[in-house]
LUMDREN-989130 format. One record per residue (C-alpha): x, z, y. Coordinates in Angstrom, 1 decimal. Example, Ala and Ser with C-alpha at 12.3 -4.5 7.8 and 13.67 -1.06 7.14 Angstrom:
<nodes>
<node u="12.3" w="7.8" v="-4.5"/>
<node u="13.7" w="7.1" v="-1.1"/>
</nodes>
This chain:
<nodes>
<node u="0.0" w="0.0" v="0.0"/>
<node u="1.4" w="-1.0" v="3.4"/>
<node u="1.4" w="1.6" v="6.1"/>
<node u="1.2" w="1.1" v="9.9"/>
<node u="1.4" w="3.1" v="13.0"/>
<node u="-1.6" w="1.3" v="14.4"/>
<node u="-4.5" w="-0.6" v="12.8"/>
<node u="-6.8" w="-2.6" v="15.1"/>
<node u="-10.0" w="-4.0" v="13.8"/>
<node u="-11.2" w="-6.9" v="16.0"/>
<node u="-9.3" w="-9.5" v="18.1"/>
<node u="-11.5" w="-9.4" v="21.2"/>
<node u="-11.0" w="-6.3" v="23.4"/>
<node u="-9.0" w="-5.0" v="20.5"/>
<node u="-6.2" w="-7.5" v="21.3"/>
<node u="-5.4" w="-5.5" v="24.5"/>
<node u="-4.6" w="-2.5" v="22.2"/>
<node u="-2.7" w="-4.4" v="19.6"/>
<node u="-0.6" w="-6.2" v="22.3"/>
<node u="0.3" w="-2.8" v="24.0"/>
<node u="1.1" w="-1.2" v="20.6"/>
<node u="3.5" w="-4.1" v="19.8"/>
<node u="5.1" w="-3.9" v="23.2"/>
<node u="5.8" w="-0.2" v="22.4"/>
<node u="7.7" w="-1.2" v="19.3"/>
<node u="5.0" w="0.1" v="16.9"/>
<node u="4.2" w="-1.4" v="13.6"/>
<node u="0.7" w="-2.9" v="13.9"/>
<node u="-1.9" w="-4.5" v="11.7"/>
<node u="-4.6" w="-6.6" v="13.3"/>
<node u="-7.7" w="-7.1" v="11.0"/>
<node u="-10.2" w="-9.8" v="11.9"/>
<node u="-11.8" w="-12.4" v="9.7"/>
<node u="-12.1" w="-14.6" v="12.8"/>
<node u="-12.7" w="-16.5" v="14.8"/>
<node u="-9.9" w="-15.2" v="16.9"/>
<node u="-10.8" w="-13.9" v="20.3"/>
<node u="-14.0" w="-12.0" v="19.5"/>
<node u="-17.6" w="-12.5" v="20.4"/>
<node u="-17.1" w="-13.4" v="24.1"/>
<node u="-14.7" w="-16.3" v="23.6"/>
<node u="-16.4" w="-17.8" v="20.5"/>
<node u="-20.1" w="-17.2" v="20.6"/>
<node u="-20.8" w="-15.3" v="23.8"/>
<node u="-20.1" w="-15.4" v="27.5"/>
<node u="-17.4" w="-18.1" v="27.6"/>
<node u="-19.1" w="-20.9" v="25.6"/>
<node u="-22.6" w="-20.2" v="26.9"/>
<node u="-21.5" w="-20.3" v="30.5"/>
<node u="-19.7" w="-23.6" v="29.9"/>
<node u="-23.1" w="-24.9" v="28.9"/>
<node u="-25.1" w="-23.2" v="31.6"/>
<node u="-22.9" w="-24.4" v="34.5"/>
<node u="-24.0" w="-28.1" v="34.1"/>
<node u="-27.6" w="-26.8" v="33.7"/>
<node u="-27.3" w="-25.1" v="37.0"/>
<node u="-26.1" w="-28.3" v="38.6"/>
<node u="-29.1" w="-30.1" v="37.2"/>
<node u="-31.4" w="-27.6" v="38.7"/>
<node u="-29.7" w="-27.9" v="42.1"/>
<node u="-30.2" w="-31.6" v="42.1"/>
<node u="-33.8" w="-31.3" v="41.0"/>
<node u="-34.5" w="-28.7" v="43.7"/>
<node u="-32.7" w="-30.5" v="46.5"/>
<node u="-35.9" w="-32.1" v="47.6"/>
<node u="-36.8" w="-29.0" v="49.6"/>
<node u="-33.7" w="-29.6" v="51.7"/>
<node u="-34.7" w="-33.2" v="52.5"/>
<node u="-32.5" w="-34.7" v="49.8"/>
<node u="-33.9" w="-37.3" v="47.4"/>
<node u="-31.6" w="-37.4" v="44.3"/>
<node u="-32.0" w="-38.8" v="40.8"/>
<node u="-30.5" w="-37.7" v="37.5"/>
<node u="-30.0" w="-40.9" v="35.6"/>
<node u="-28.8" w="-39.4" v="32.3"/>
<node u="-27.6" w="-36.2" v="30.7"/>
<node u="-24.8" w="-36.5" v="28.1"/>
<node u="-25.7" w="-33.5" v="25.8"/>
<node u="-23.1" w="-34.5" v="23.3"/>
<node u="-20.3" w="-34.5" v="25.9"/>
<node u="-21.4" w="-31.1" v="27.3"/>
<node u="-21.4" w="-29.5" v="23.9"/>
<node u="-18.0" w="-31.1" v="23.0"/>
<node u="-16.4" w="-29.9" v="26.2"/>
<node u="-17.5" w="-26.4" v="25.3"/>
<node u="-16.2" w="-26.6" v="21.8"/>
<node u="-12.9" w="-28.1" v="22.8"/>
<node u="-12.3" w="-25.5" v="25.5"/>
<node u="-13.1" w="-22.7" v="23.0"/>
<node u="-10.7" w="-24.2" v="20.4"/>
<node u="-7.8" w="-24.4" v="22.9"/>
<node u="-8.2" w="-20.8" v="23.7"/>
<node u="-8.2" w="-19.8" v="20.1"/>
<node u="-5.1" w="-21.9" v="19.4"/>
<node u="-3.3" w="-20.1" v="22.2"/>
<node u="-4.2" w="-16.7" v="20.8"/>
<node u="-3.1" w="-17.7" v="17.3"/>
<node u="0.2" w="-18.9" v="18.7"/>
<node u="0.7" w="-15.7" v="20.5"/>
<node u="0.1" w="-13.7" v="17.3"/>
<node u="2.7" w="-15.8" v="15.5"/>
<node u="5.3" w="-15.0" v="18.2"/>
<node u="4.8" w="-11.2" v="18.1"/>
<node u="7.2" w="-9.0" v="16.2"/>
<node u="5.9" w="-6.0" v="14.2"/>
<node u="2.4" w="-7.5" v="14.0"/>
<node u="0.7" w="-8.4" v="10.7"/>
<node u="-2.5" w="-10.4" v="11.1"/>
<node u="-5.0" w="-10.0" v="8.3"/>
<node u="-7.4" w="-12.9" v="8.7"/>
<node u="-10.1" w="-11.5" v="6.5"/>
<node u="-13.0" w="-9.1" v="6.4"/>
<node u="-11.9" w="-5.5" v="5.8"/>
<node u="-13.7" w="-2.3" v="5.0"/>
<node u="-12.8" w="1.4" v="4.8"/>
<node u="-12.1" w="2.8" v="1.3"/>
<node u="-10.7" w="6.2" v="2.4"/>
<node u="-9.3" w="8.1" v="5.3"/>
<node u="-7.5" w="5.7" v="7.7"/>
<node u="-7.4" w="3.2" v="4.8"/>
<node u="-8.8" w="-0.3" v="4.6"/>
<node u="-9.1" w="-2.8" v="1.9"/>
<node u="-8.5" w="-6.4" v="3.1"/>
<node u="-8.6" w="-9.3" v="0.7"/>
<node u="-7.9" w="-7.0" v="-2.2"/>
<node u="-4.9" w="-5.3" v="-0.5"/>
<node u="-5.0" w="-1.8" v="0.9"/>
<node u="-3.5" w="-0.8" v="4.3"/>
<node u="-3.3" w="2.5" v="6.0"/>
<node u="-2.8" w="3.4" v="9.7"/>
<node u="-1.8" w="6.6" v="11.5"/>
<node u="-4.2" w="5.6" v="14.2"/>
<node u="-7.1" w="3.2" v="13.9"/>
<node u="-8.9" w="1.4" v="16.7"/>
<node u="-12.3" w="-0.2" v="16.0"/>
<node u="-13.4" w="-3.2" v="18.1"/>
<node u="-15.5" w="-4.8" v="15.4"/>
<node u="-18.2" w="-6.2" v="17.6"/>
<node u="-21.7" w="-7.1" v="16.5"/>
<node u="-23.6" w="-9.9" v="14.8"/>
<node u="-27.1" w="-11.4" v="15.4"/>
<node u="-30.0" w="-9.1" v="14.6"/>
<node u="-32.5" w="-10.8" v="12.4"/>
<node u="-36.1" w="-9.5" v="12.6"/>
<node u="-38.3" w="-9.2" v="9.6"/>
<node u="-40.5" w="-12.2" v="10.0"/>
<node u="-42.4" w="-13.8" v="7.1"/>
<node u="-40.8" w="-17.1" v="6.1"/>
<node u="-37.8" w="-16.8" v="8.3"/>
<node u="-35.3" w="-17.0" v="5.4"/>
<node u="-37.1" w="-20.2" v="4.3"/>
<node u="-36.5" w="-22.3" v="7.4"/>
<node u="-33.4" w="-23.5" v="9.1"/>
<node u="-33.2" w="-21.3" v="12.2"/>
<node u="-30.6" w="-21.1" v="14.9"/>
<node u="-28.9" w="-18.0" v="16.3"/>
<node u="-26.9" w="-17.7" v="19.5"/>
<node u="-23.9" w="-18.4" v="17.3"/>
<node u="-25.0" w="-21.4" v="15.3"/>
<node u="-26.8" w="-23.0" v="18.3"/>
<node u="-23.3" w="-23.8" v="19.7"/>
<node u="-22.6" w="-26.2" v="16.8"/>
<node u="-25.6" w="-28.5" v="17.6"/>
<node u="-24.6" w="-32.1" v="17.7"/>
<node u="-27.9" w="-33.5" v="18.9"/>
<node u="-30.3" w="-32.2" v="21.5"/>
<node u="-33.6" w="-30.9" v="20.0"/>
<node u="-36.7" w="-32.5" v="21.5"/>
<node u="-38.4" w="-29.1" v="21.3"/>
<node u="-37.3" w="-25.5" v="20.7"/>
<node u="-39.0" w="-22.2" v="20.1"/>
<node u="-37.0" w="-19.2" v="21.2"/>
<node u="-38.0" w="-15.8" v="19.6"/>
<node u="-37.0" w="-13.1" v="22.0"/>
<node u="-37.0" w="-12.5" v="25.7"/>
<node u="-33.7" w="-10.8" v="26.5"/>
<node u="-30.7" w="-12.3" v="28.3"/>
<node u="-29.6" w="-14.5" v="25.4"/>
<node u="-33.1" w="-16.0" v="25.1"/>
<node u="-33.6" w="-16.7" v="28.8"/>
<node u="-30.1" w="-18.1" v="29.3"/>
<node u="-30.5" w="-20.6" v="26.4"/>
<node u="-34.0" w="-21.3" v="27.6"/>
<node u="-32.6" w="-22.3" v="30.9"/>
<node u="-29.9" w="-24.5" v="29.4"/>
<node u="-32.1" w="-26.4" v="27.0"/>
<node u="-34.9" w="-26.9" v="29.5"/>
<node u="-32.4" w="-28.4" v="31.9"/>
<node u="-31.1" w="-30.7" v="29.1"/>
<node u="-34.7" w="-32.0" v="28.7"/>
<node u="-35.8" w="-30.0" v="25.7"/>
<node u="-39.4" w="-28.7" v="25.6"/>
<node u="-38.9" w="-24.9" v="25.4"/>
<node u="-41.3" w="-22.2" v="24.3"/>
<node u="-40.2" w="-18.5" v="24.6"/>
<node u="-42.1" w="-16.0" v="22.5"/>
<node u="-41.4" w="-12.4" v="23.5"/>
<node u="-43.0" w="-9.3" v="21.9"/>
<node u="-42.6" w="-7.0" v="25.0"/>
<node u="-44.9" w="-7.3" v="28.0"/>
<node u="-42.1" w="-8.8" v="30.1"/>
<node u="-38.8" w="-10.7" v="29.9"/>
<node u="-35.5" w="-8.9" v="30.2"/>
<node u="-37.3" w="-5.6" v="30.0"/>
<node u="-34.3" w="-3.5" v="31.0"/>
<node u="-34.3" w="-5.1" v="34.5"/>
<node u="-36.5" w="-4.1" v="37.4"/>
<node u="-40.1" w="-5.1" v="36.8"/>
<node u="-40.3" w="-7.2" v="39.9"/>
<node u="-37.2" w="-9.1" v="38.8"/>
<node u="-38.7" w="-9.7" v="35.4"/>
<node u="-41.9" w="-11.0" v="37.1"/>
<node u="-40.0" w="-13.4" v="39.3"/>
<node u="-37.9" w="-14.7" v="36.3"/>
<node u="-41.2" w="-15.2" v="34.3"/>
<node u="-42.7" w="-17.1" v="37.2"/>
<node u="-39.7" w="-19.4" v="37.8"/>
<node u="-39.1" w="-20.1" v="34.1"/>
<node u="-42.8" w="-20.9" v="33.6"/>
<node u="-42.4" w="-23.8" v="35.9"/>
<node u="-40.1" w="-25.4" v="33.4"/>
<node u="-41.1" w="-24.1" v="30.0"/>
<node u="-43.9" w="-22.2" v="28.2"/>
<node u="-43.3" w="-18.4" v="28.3"/>
<node u="-45.5" w="-16.1" v="26.2"/>
<node u="-44.9" w="-12.4" v="26.6"/>
<node u="-46.8" w="-9.8" v="24.5"/>
<node u="-46.5" w="-12.3" v="21.7"/>
<node u="-45.1" w="-11.1" v="18.4"/>
<node u="-44.0" w="-13.7" v="15.9"/>
<node u="-45.3" w="-12.8" v="12.5"/>
<node u="-44.6" w="-15.9" v="10.4"/>
<node u="-42.6" w="-19.1" v="10.6"/>
<node u="-43.0" w="-22.0" v="8.3"/>
<node u="-41.6" w="-25.5" v="7.8"/>
<node u="-43.6" w="-28.5" v="8.8"/>
<node u="-42.7" w="-32.2" v="8.8"/>
<node u="-40.0" w="-32.7" v="11.4"/>
<node u="-39.8" w="-29.1" v="12.5"/>
<node u="-41.1" w="-25.5" v="12.3"/>
<node u="-44.3" w="-23.6" v="13.1"/>
<node u="-44.3" w="-20.1" v="14.5"/>
<node u="-47.4" w="-18.0" v="14.1"/>
<node u="-47.6" w="-15.3" v="16.9"/>
<node u="-50.0" w="-12.5" v="17.4"/>
<node u="-51.0" w="-11.3" v="20.9"/>
<node u="-50.1" w="-7.6" v="20.9"/>
<node u="-53.0" w="-6.8" v="23.3"/>
<node u="-55.9" w="-8.8" v="21.8"/>
<node u="-54.7" w="-9.4" v="18.3"/>
<node u="-55.5" w="-13.1" v="18.5"/>
<node u="-53.1" w="-15.4" v="16.8"/>
<node u="-51.7" w="-18.8" v="17.9"/>
<node u="-49.4" w="-21.4" v="16.4"/>
<node u="-46.5" w="-22.9" v="18.2"/>
<node u="-44.7" w="-26.0" v="17.0"/>
<node u="-41.2" w="-27.3" v="17.7"/>
<node u="-38.3" w="-29.2" v="16.1"/>
<node u="-36.0" w="-26.2" v="16.1"/>
<node u="-36.3" w="-22.4" v="16.3"/>
<node u="-33.8" w="-20.1" v="17.8"/>
<node u="-33.8" w="-16.3" v="17.0"/>
<node u="-32.5" w="-14.3" v="19.9"/>
<node u="-33.8" w="-10.7" v="19.6"/>
<node u="-30.5" w="-8.9" v="20.0"/>
<node u="-27.3" w="-8.0" v="18.2"/>
<node u="-26.6" w="-5.4" v="15.5"/>
<node u="-23.3" w="-3.5" v="14.8"/>
<node u="-21.1" w="-4.2" v="11.8"/>
<node u="-21.0" w="-0.6" v="10.5"/>
<node u="-22.5" w="-1.6" v="7.2"/>
<node u="-19.8" w="-4.2" v="6.6"/>
<node u="-16.9" w="-1.8" v="7.5"/>
<node u="-18.3" w="1.2" v="5.5"/>
<node u="-17.3" w="3.8" v="8.1"/>
<node u="-18.7" w="6.5" v="6.0"/>
<node u="-15.7" w="6.2" v="3.7"/>
<node u="-13.4" w="7.4" v="6.5"/>
<node u="-15.7" w="10.0" v="8.1"/>
<node u="-16.7" w="8.0" v="11.2"/>
<node u="-20.2" w="8.9" v="12.3"/>
<node u="-22.7" w="6.3" v="13.5"/>
<node u="-26.1" w="6.6" v="15.2"/>
<node u="-29.4" w="5.5" v="13.7"/>
<node u="-28.8" w="1.9" v="14.8"/>
<node u="-25.4" w="1.8" v="13.3"/>
<node u="-23.3" w="2.1" v="16.5"/>
<node u="-20.2" w="4.3" v="16.3"/>
<node u="-20.6" w="7.6" v="18.0"/>
<node u="-17.8" w="8.3" v="20.5"/>
<node u="-17.1" w="11.0" v="23.1"/>
<node u="-16.0" w="10.5" v="26.7"/>
<node u="-12.5" w="9.6" v="25.5"/>
<node u="-13.9" w="7.0" v="23.1"/>
<node u="-12.8" w="9.1" v="20.2"/>
<node u="-14.9" w="8.9" v="17.1"/>
<node u="-15.9" w="11.9" v="14.9"/>
<node u="-12.6" w="11.3" v="13.0"/>
<node u="-9.4" w="12.3" v="14.6"/>
<node u="-7.1" w="9.4" v="15.6"/>
<node u="-9.9" w="6.8" v="15.2"/>
<node u="-11.3" w="5.2" v="18.4"/>
<node u="-14.1" w="2.7" v="19.0"/>
<node u="-14.5" w="0.4" v="21.9"/>
<node u="-16.7" w="-2.5" v="22.9"/>
<node u="-19.9" w="-3.5" v="21.2"/>
<node u="-19.0" w="-1.3" v="18.2"/>
<node u="-19.9" w="1.8" v="20.1"/>
<node u="-23.0" w="0.3" v="21.6"/>
<node u="-22.6" w="1.9" v="25.1"/>
<node u="-22.4" w="-1.2" v="27.3"/>
<node u="-22.1" w="-4.4" v="25.3"/>
<node u="-20.2" w="-6.6" v="27.8"/>
<node u="-16.7" w="-7.9" v="27.5"/>
<node u="-15.7" w="-6.6" v="30.9"/>
<node u="-16.6" w="-3.1" v="29.6"/>
<node u="-14.8" w="-3.6" v="26.3"/>
<node u="-11.7" w="-4.5" v="28.3"/>
<node u="-12.1" w="-1.4" v="30.5"/>
<node u="-12.5" w="0.8" v="27.4"/>
<node u="-9.4" w="-0.7" v="25.8"/>
<node u="-7.3" w="-0.1" v="28.9"/>
<node u="-8.5" w="3.6" v="29.0"/>
<node u="-7.6" w="4.1" v="25.3"/>
<node u="-4.2" w="2.5" v="25.9"/>
<node u="-3.5" w="4.8" v="28.8"/>
<node u="-4.6" w="7.9" v="26.9"/>
<node u="-3.0" w="7.2" v="23.5"/>
<node u="0.2" w="5.4" v="24.5"/>
<node u="1.0" w="7.0" v="27.9"/>
<node u="-0.4" w="10.6" v="27.4"/>
<node u="-3.3" w="10.1" v="29.8"/>
<node u="-6.5" w="12.2" v="29.9"/>
<node u="-8.9" w="9.7" v="31.3"/>
<node u="-12.7" w="9.9" v="30.7"/>
<node u="-14.8" w="6.8" v="30.5"/>
<node u="-17.2" w="6.3" v="33.5"/>
<node u="-20.3" w="4.2" v="33.0"/>
<node u="-21.9" w="4.9" v="36.4"/>
<node u="-20.9" w="1.5" v="37.9"/>
<node u="-21.0" w="-1.0" v="35.1"/>
<node u="-22.3" w="-4.3" v="36.3"/>
<node u="-24.0" w="-7.0" v="34.2"/>
<node u="-25.4" w="-10.5" v="34.9"/>
<node u="-27.9" w="-12.8" v="33.4"/>
<node u="-27.1" w="-16.5" v="34.0"/>
<node u="-30.7" w="-17.7" v="33.9"/>
<node u="-32.3" w="-19.6" v="36.7"/>
<node u="-32.8" w="-17.6" v="38.9"/>
<node u="-29.6" w="-15.6" v="38.2"/>
<node u="-29.8" w="-11.9" v="37.9"/>
<node u="-27.2" w="-9.1" v="38.4"/>
<node u="-27.5" w="-5.4" v="38.4"/>
<node u="-25.4" w="-2.2" v="38.5"/>
<node u="-26.4" w="1.4" v="38.1"/>
<node u="-29.9" w="2.9" v="37.6"/>
<node u="-33.2" w="1.2" v="37.9"/>
<node u="-35.7" w="2.7" v="40.3"/>
<node u="-37.7" w="4.2" v="37.4"/>
<node u="-34.6" w="5.8" v="35.8"/>
<node u="-33.4" w="7.1" v="39.1"/>
<node u="-36.7" w="8.8" v="40.0"/>
<node u="-36.4" w="10.9" v="36.8"/>
<node u="-33.3" w="12.7" v="38.2"/>
<node u="-33.3" w="12.2" v="42.0"/>
<node u="-35.4" w="11.9" v="45.2"/>
<node u="-34.8" w="8.2" v="46.1"/>
<node u="-35.2" w="5.7" v="48.8"/>
<node u="-35.6" w="2.0" v="48.0"/>
<node u="-34.6" w="-1.0" v="50.1"/>
<node u="-35.6" w="-4.5" v="49.5"/>
<node u="-34.5" w="-7.7" v="51.3"/>
<node u="-35.3" w="-11.3" v="50.6"/>
<node u="-32.6" w="-13.9" v="50.7"/>
<node u="-34.5" w="-15.6" v="53.5"/>
<node u="-34.1" w="-12.4" v="55.6"/>
<node u="-30.4" w="-13.3" v="56.2"/>
<node u="-29.3" w="-16.5" v="57.9"/>
<node u="-27.5" w="-18.1" v="55.0"/>
<node u="-30.6" w="-17.6" v="52.8"/>
<node u="-32.7" w="-19.3" v="55.5"/>
<node u="-30.3" w="-22.2" v="55.5"/>
<node u="-30.6" w="-22.5" v="51.7"/>
<node u="-34.4" w="-22.3" v="52.0"/>
<node u="-34.2" w="-19.6" v="49.3"/>
<node u="-37.7" w="-18.0" v="49.7"/>
<node u="-38.1" w="-16.1" v="46.4"/>
<node u="-34.8" w="-14.4" v="45.6"/>
<node u="-34.2" w="-10.8" v="46.7"/>
<node u="-32.1" w="-7.7" v="46.5"/>
<node u="-33.1" w="-4.2" v="45.8"/>
<node u="-31.2" w="-1.0" v="46.4"/>
<node u="-31.9" w="2.5" v="45.0"/>
<node u="-30.3" w="5.3" v="47.0"/>
<node u="-30.4" w="9.0" v="46.7"/>
<node u="-32.3" w="10.6" v="49.5"/>
<node u="-30.3" w="12.9" v="51.7"/>
<node u="-26.9" w="11.8" v="50.5"/>
<node u="-27.2" w="8.0" v="51.0"/>
<node u="-25.4" w="7.6" v="47.6"/>
<node u="-26.1" w="4.3" v="45.9"/>
<node u="-27.6" w="4.9" v="42.5"/>
<node u="-28.5" w="1.3" v="41.6"/>
<node u="-28.4" w="-2.2" v="43.1"/>
<node u="-30.3" w="-5.3" v="41.7"/>
<node u="-30.3" w="-8.9" v="42.7"/>
<node u="-32.2" w="-12.0" v="41.6"/>
<node u="-31.3" w="-15.3" v="43.1"/>
<node u="-28.4" w="-17.7" v="43.7"/>
<node u="-24.9" w="-16.3" v="43.2"/>
<node u="-26.2" w="-12.9" v="42.1"/>
<node u="-23.3" w="-12.2" v="39.8"/>
<node u="-20.9" w="-12.7" v="42.6"/>
<node u="-22.9" w="-10.8" v="45.2"/>
<node u="-23.3" w="-7.7" v="43.1"/>
<node u="-19.5" w="-7.0" v="43.2"/>
<node u="-19.6" w="-5.5" v="46.6"/>
<node u="-22.1" w="-2.9" v="45.5"/>
<node u="-20.1" w="-2.3" v="42.3"/>
<node u="-16.9" w="-1.7" v="44.3"/>
<node u="-18.7" w="0.7" v="46.7"/>
<node u="-20.2" w="2.7" v="43.8"/>
<node u="-16.8" w="2.9" v="42.1"/>
<node u="-15.2" w="4.4" v="45.2"/>
<node u="-17.7" w="7.0" v="46.2"/>
<node u="-21.0" w="5.1" v="46.2"/>
<node u="-22.3" w="5.8" v="49.7"/>
<node u="-23.8" w="3.3" v="52.1"/>
<node u="-21.0" w="4.0" v="54.6"/>
<node u="-18.6" w="2.3" v="52.2"/>
<node u="-20.6" w="-0.9" v="52.7"/>
<node u="-21.2" w="-0.5" v="56.4"/>
<node u="-17.6" w="0.2" v="57.2"/>
<node u="-16.6" w="-3.3" v="56.4"/>
<node u="-17.3" w="-6.3" v="58.7"/>
<node u="-19.5" w="-8.9" v="56.9"/>
<node u="-19.0" w="-12.6" v="57.6"/>
<node u="-21.9" w="-14.2" v="59.4"/>
<node u="-23.7" w="-16.2" v="58.2"/>
<node u="-23.0" w="-15.6" v="54.6"/>
<node u="-25.0" w="-14.4" v="51.6"/>
<node u="-22.9" w="-11.3" v="51.4"/>
<node u="-25.0" w="-10.0" v="54.4"/>
<node u="-27.7" w="-9.4" v="51.8"/>
<node u="-26.0" w="-6.3" v="50.6"/>
<node u="-25.8" w="-4.2" v="53.9"/>
<node u="-29.2" w="-5.5" v="55.1"/>
<node u="-30.8" w="-4.3" v="51.9"/>
<node u="-29.1" w="-0.9" v="52.2"/>
<node u="-30.2" w="-0.6" v="55.8"/>
<node u="-33.9" w="-1.3" v="54.9"/>
<node u="-34.4" w="1.9" v="53.0"/>
<node u="-37.8" w="3.6" v="52.8"/>
<node u="-39.7" w="6.0" v="50.6"/>
<node u="-41.7" w="4.0" v="48.0"/>
</nodes>
């Protein structure tokens, strides 16, 4: 049995840890069945945004009429768009693989492993043991229990990236960020899209008014059915049929499409890795339990990224990896801080949020709420952006920003000013002390914070 100073499971955020360990002269094992680079690079944020960017350009052209511009889209090369995404992804993976080959003291096990004892894994019939183990094992698509699902050729957010031809029609089961992002992409490509979501609104973790605007805007381009639980899917000539029950009335309806995409969430890989064999505790959903130092219930075993289920974003996995590196390799005593973790949804309109929603904030604080439309600032008026808005949730009496939420163009970029302010103290004065360019969309942030009132 080979022994190592460090075992890292997962080559996404985990690569930050393995790289640092190698640079320290430690003997390291990296275990990942692949593809190299983890979820973000291969089936998540990177490839999906390479698809969504051209979709955004299509919508800009289609909506240019409101600005007095008559433009025509003559053709959309779906195959070229998909191939560009796949080629870019492959180039990144090749670079990672080459980097692994050039590292000393690093053994790469390109296979699926699982724990067979304390700090001990079995990989391809071989056992390896590490003094310290870092788990960055990610997640995989969650498959709901739907009658007939196993009997049809369904797509997931992973397999959809391998499509060679654009489907004429597509049913998407789910209404979270994966569902609405792919709904936006395929509708822009010319596919007839139907979204079936069991909850009463899309992206249910966002502010209700943001969910409402997203529903309204997407409904202009596709069929959106909330409160609609898919109970059965079945093959039909040339496609699939989904039978959905209205959760309020009990009435059932059938939806027909060429392809079906299941996008109801992600599940952890605890069952595959058999954490119980090394004393690592998981919660009821299978995510690894960690403390504020990202330590598991087993000494010298840490879990970062999607595996611990805290905030399932690559930027947070990177932050967690850097914290663990500082604590383990440099004797730090840092605690993870989740108070200012941003996220974005690249739908149309775009959405970005950080901190607490109004509902969550009211459970703990007396709050003030500010709302500002894009059209309330000069640049928004120039863009003729009449629907997008920003919302601030602030603690009454302290002016501390508890949450900030944006829906509209460039929301993922605009949110960063609120994130930076919250990370450095989180008070309105941190925003107001800076001079904001006029006219620019960034004025949306201070204007929103200065429009506070009791709601």
